[in-house]
C-alpha positions in Angstrom: -6.1 26.1 -1.8 -4.9 29.1 0.2 -1.6 31.0 -0.2 -0.7 29.7 -3.6 1.4 31.8 -6.0 2.0 30.8 -9.6 5.2 31.7 -11.5 6.3 30.8 -15.0 9.2 28.3 -15.1 10.2 27.4 -18.6 9.1 25.7 -21.8 9.9 22.1 -22.5 9.9 20.0 -25.6 8.5 16.8 -24.4 6.5 13.8 -25.4 6.0 12.5 -21.9 7.0 13.8 -18.5 9.9 11.4 -18.3 11.4 12.6 -21.6 10.9 16.2 -20.7 14.3 17.6 -21.6 17.9 16.8 -22.5 20.9 18.3 -20.7 23.4 16.9 -23.1 23.6 13.2 -22.2 24.1 10.8 -25.1 21.6 8.0 -24.7 22.9 4.4 -25.0 21.7 2.5 -28.1 19.5 0.4 -25.8 18.9 0.9 -22.1 18.3 -1.9 -19.6 14.6 -2.6 -20.0 14.0 -3.9 -16.4 15.9 -4.7 -13.3 17.2 -2.5 -10.5 18.1 1.2 -10.5 20.7 2.4 -8.0 21.0 6.1 -7.1 24.7 7.2 -6.8 24.4 10.2 -4.6 27.9 11.5 -4.3 31.3 11.4 -6.1 29.7 10.5 -9.4 26.0 11.4 -9.1 23.8 9.4 -11.4 21.7 6.3 -11.8 23.2 2.9 -12.4 20.9 0.4 -14.1 21.5 -3.2 -13.2 19.7 -6.0 -15.2 18.0 -8.9 -13.5 20.9 -11.2 -14.6 24.5 -10.7 -15.6 27.0 -8.0 -14.6 26.8 -5.5 -17.4 25.4 -2.2 -16.1 24.5 1.1 -17.7 24.7 4.6 -16.3 22.7 7.9 -16.5 24.6 10.9 -15.3 22.6 13.4 -13.2 25.0 16.2 -12.4 28.3 17.3 -11.0 29.1 16.5 -7.4 28.6 20.1 -6.4 25.0 20.2 -7.7 23.7 16.9 -6.4 23.4 15.5 -2.9 20.1 13.6 -2.8 19.9 10.6 -0.5 16.6 9.1 -1.9 14.8 9.1 -5.2 11.4 8.1 -6.5 10.9 5.8 -9.5 7.6 5.3 -11.3 6.9 4.2 -14.9 10.6 4.7 -15.7 10.5 8.3 -14.5 13.1 8.9 -11.7 12.9 12.0 -9.5 15.5 13.4 -7.0 16.1 16.8 -5.5 19.2 18.5 -4.2 19.4 20.6 -1.1 20.3 24.3 -0.9 24.0 23.4 -0.6 23.9 21.7 -4.0 21.8 24.4 -5.8 18.2 23.7 -5.0 17.6 21.5 -8.1 15.0 19.0 -9.1 16.2 16.2 -11.4 13.8 14.3 -13.7 15.3 11.4 -15.6 13.9 9.1 -18.2 15.2 5.6 -17.7 14.2 4.6 -21.2 16.0 7.3 -23.1 18.6 8.5 -20.5 17.4 12.1 -21.0 17.7 14.3 -17.9 16.1 17.6 -17.0 17.4 19.9 -14.2 14.7 22.1 -12.9 15.6 25.1 -10.7 13.7 25.3 -7.5 13.5 28.6 -5.5 16.9 29.7 -4.2 17.8 28.5 -0.7 14.6 26.6 -0.5 16.4 23.4 0.6 14.3 20.8 -1.1 13.5 17.5 0.6 12.4 14.5 -1.5 10.5 14.9 -4.7 7.2 13.0 -5.3 5.3 12.3 -8.5 1.7 13.3 -7.7 -1.6 12.9 -9.6 -2.0 15.6 -12.2 -5.2 16.8 -13.9 -6.1 17.9 -17.4 -3.3 16.0 -19.0 -0.6 17.7 -16.8 1.9 15.7 -14.8 2.6 17.0 -11.3 5.7 16.8 -9.1 5.6 17.8 -5.4 8.8 19.2 -3.8 8.8 20.2 -0.1 11.1 23.2 0.6 12.4 22.8 4.1 13.7 26.3 4.7 10.6 28.2 3.7 7.7 26.1 4.9 6.6 25.7 1.3 5.7 22.9 -1.0 6.3 23.4 -4.7 4.0 21.8 -7.2 5.8 21.6 -10.6 3.1 21.1 -13.3 4.2 19.9 -16.7 1.8 19.8 -19.7 2.2 17.5 -22.8 2.2 20.7 -24.9 5.5 21.7 -23.4 4.5 24.3 -20.8 5.5 24.0 -17.2 4.8 26.1 -14.2 5.4 26.3 -10.4 2.7 26.6 -7.8 3.4 27.2 -4.1 1.6 26.0 -1.1 2.9 28.1 1.8 2.7 28.0 5.5 3.0 24.2 5.8 4.9 24.0 9.0 8.4 24.6 10.2 10.1 22.1 7.9 8.0 20.2 5.3 9.8 16.9 4.6 7.4 14.9 2.4 4.2 15.3 0.5 1.6 12.9 -0.9 -2.0 12.8 -2.2 -4.9 10.9 -0.7 -8.4 11.3 -2.0 -8.6 14.7 -3.5 -6.4 16.3 -0.9 -2.7 17.1 -0.5 -0.9 15.9 2.7 2.3 17.3 4.0 4.6 15.8 6.7 6.1 18.7 8.8 9.3 17.6 10.5 8.8 20.6 12.8 12.5 21.4 13.0 14.8 24.4 12.4 15.9 23.0 9.0 16.9 26.5 7.8 19.7 26.7 10.4 20.8 23.7 12.5 18.0 21.1 12.1 17.1 21.1 15.8 13.7 19.5 16.4 11.1 22.0 17.8 8.8 19.3 19.0 6.8 16.4 17.7 6.2 16.1 13.9 2.8 16.8 12.3 0.7 15.6 9.4 -1.1 18.4 7.6 -4.1 17.8 5.4 -4.7 20.6 2.8 -8.2 20.2 1.3 -8.5 20.6 -2.5 -11.6 22.7 -1.8 -9.6 25.3 0.0 -11.2 24.7 3.3 -9.7 24.7 6.7 -6.5 22.6 7.0 -6.3 19.7 9.5 -3.2 19.3 11.6 -2.6 15.8 13.1 0.0 15.7 15.8 2.5 12.8 15.6 3.7 12.8 19.2 6.2 10.0 19.0 8.1 11.2 15.9 11.2 13.4 16.3 13.9 14.5 14.0 14.5 16.7 10.9 13.9 14.0 8.3 10.7 12.1 7.6 9.1 9.9 4.9 5.8 8.2 4.1 4.6 5.0 2.6 0.8 4.9 1.9 -0.9 1.5 1.7 -4.6 1.7 1.1 -6.1 4.0 3.7 -3.1 4.0 6.0 0.0 6.2 6.0 3.1 4.7 7.5 5.1 7.8 8.5 8.8 7.3 9.5 11.1 9.6 11.4 14.8 8.9 11.9 15.1 10.4 15.4 17.2 13.1 17.0 21.0 13.0 17.7 23.4 15.5 19.3 26.4 15.4 16.9 28.2 18.3 18.6 30.7 16.1 20.4 31.8 12.5 20.5 30.4 10.1 21.7 27.2 11.3 20.0 24.1 11.5 22.1 20.8 9.9 21.0 18.0 12.1 22.2 15.3 10.2 20.5 15.3 7.1 18.3 13.5 6.4 15.1 9.9 5.4 14.9 7.0 4.7 12.5 3.5 6.0 13.1 0.4 4.6 11.4 -2.3 7.1 10.5 -5.8 6.2 9.2 -6.2 8.8 6.5 -10.0 8.4 6.3 -10.4 9.6 9.9 -7.1 11.4 10.6 -6.6 9.0 13.6 -3.2 7.8 14.8 -3.4 4.0 15.0 -0.2 3.4 16.8 3.6 3.7 16.7 6.4 1.2 16.3 9.6 2.5 17.9 12.9 1.3 16.4 15.2 -1.0 18.6 16.9 0.8 21.5 20.1 2.5 20.7 19.5 2.6 16.9 19.2 5.7 14.7 17.2 6.2 11.5 14.1 4.6 10.0 14.2 4.8 6.2 11.2 2.8 4.9 10.2 1.4 1.6 7.4 -1.0 0.6 8.8 -4.2 -0.8 7.2 -6.3 -3.6 6.5 -8.9 -0.9 4.1 -6.5 0.8 6.3 -5.9 3.8 7.9 -2.7 4.9 11.7 -2.7 4.7 13.4 -0.3 7.1 17.1 0.6 7.1 18.8 2.1 10.2 22.1 2.4 12.0 22.7 -0.2 14.7 24.4 2.3 16.9 26.2 5.7 16.9 29.7 4.3 17.1 30.1 1.9 14.2 27.1 3.2 12.2 26.5 -0.3 10.8 23.5 -0.2 8.6 20.8 -2.9 9.3 17.5 -3.9 7.7 14.3 -4.8 9.4 11.4 -6.2 7.5 8.0 -5.4 9.0 4.7 -7.2 8.4 1.8 -4.8 7.7 -0.4 -3.5 9.2 0.8 -4.3 12.7 4.6 -3.7 12.0 5.8 -7.0 13.4 9.4 -8.0 12.5 9.6 -10.9 10.1 12.3 -12.9 8.3 15.4 -14.7 9.3 16.8 -12.4 12.0 20.0 -12.1 13.9 19.9 -13.7 17.4 18.5 -11.3 19.9 17.8 -8.6 17.3 15.0 -7.5 15.0 17.2 -7.0 11.9 17.7 -9.5 9.2 20.7 -11.9 9.3 22.5 -11.2 5.9 25.7 -13.2 5.3 28.3 -12.8 2.5 30.1 -15.8 1.0 32.4 -16.1 4.0 29.5 -16.1 6.4 30.2 -12.5 7.7 27.4 -10.1 8.4 26.7 -7.5 5.6 25.9 -3.9 6.3 23.3 -2.7 3.8 22.7 1.0 3.3 19.4 0.7 1.5 17.3 -2.5 1.0 14.2 -3.7 -0.8 12.5 -7.1 -1.1 11.3 -8.6 -4.4 8.2 -10.7 -4.9 10.2 -13.9 -4.3 11.3 -12.9 -0.8 14.9 -12.0 -1.9 16.4 -9.0 -0.4 18.2 -6.6 -2.7 20.6 -4.1 -1.0 23.5 -1.9 -1.7 26.8 -1.7 0.2 29.6 0.9 -0.2 33.1 -0.4 0.2 36.6 1.0 -0.3 36.6 4.2 -2.3 32.8 4.3 -2.0 32.5 1.6 -4.7 28.9 0.4 -4.6 27.8 -3.2 -4.9 24.3 -4.6 -5.4 23.8 -7.7 -3.3 20.9 -10.1 -3.5 20.1 -12.5 -0.6 17.9 -15.6 -0.5 15.0 -15.7 1.9 17.2 -17.4 4.5 19.8 -14.6 4.3 22.5 -16.2 2.2 24.1 -14.2 -0.6 23.1 -15.4 -4.1 24.2 -12.5 -6.3 26.7 -9.6 -6.2 27.2 -6.9 -9.0 29.3 -3.7 -9.1 26.8 -0.8 -9.3 28.5 2.5 -9.5 30.0 4.6 -6.8 28.5 6.4 -3.8 25.2 4.5 -3.8 22.5 5.8 -1.5 19.2 4.2 -2.6 17.7 1.6 -5.0 14.4 0.8 -6.6 13.0 -1.9 -8.8 11.9 -1.2 -12.4 
């Protein structure tokens, strides 16, 4: 792999990657063994653990408000990963949801990390990928069971690398192709970059219908579903939507674009997660005036809207106890077809809401403050 520079980071006392360090948190006697994890992204940054039943929750503190601003997180095998931007210190957070231990890992200064991903390590080493939007770099944080950790750099991966994943033996990077180091203006269409493990020539796959400064990927089998939120001029009100969100399907075996699903006209955003029902749940803003969050559930692979939807719209009809429509900031379906979502109310108080397949509310639990994302455990 070309243009890689190795630097020593620090030594850790760990048993597993998840329990890779303690920044002073006092673990509860017993953590919630399963259920839902909610990321509180502002005011009181942390993780709120909500059990499958009841209203008692537990909390893991991640950091102070000035050192945490992540809007998404990754959760796998009770290891939670999130990264803060340059404005919040360029930090990678690794939390163990079994012990409540948290490690803050310093990324290169003013790197402006995007989302962090747990990748496939080798030789007993765990691997975390962190795209740095301002420097066109991806950091590979490698952690060994012996306690040693190091940083590798993959450089020259576009104008604004926004996400990273592995397929086969190769590393793949989504380049948002925007001026993320300054004002986040898109420079053109996004790109998918394949970096061969053999160190051979990189492959650049244009994604002509994707625009914006933020992107994400969900990989199902041999297909990558790459989402982009779109492009908006926020310089004056009313805001101007230059390009809406979209999801492009790419066959990773051949590097072929299979097609693109554009989000409904006038909407902004396309944050996608794979539900336990096998469908893709996408959250977006209905418009640029009210900014009501909506959820669309798409059947794979053709990305056809499914579920009980609002009349004349693709998004799900979600009703509270009084029958009013609910605005969900982040949503995910369980294996029974129940939608779990979070809603922030007065004072940014966060509530986890669970809806039956028909859209009626069946559960509501207070879940911290400043919620931005959720995952199942």
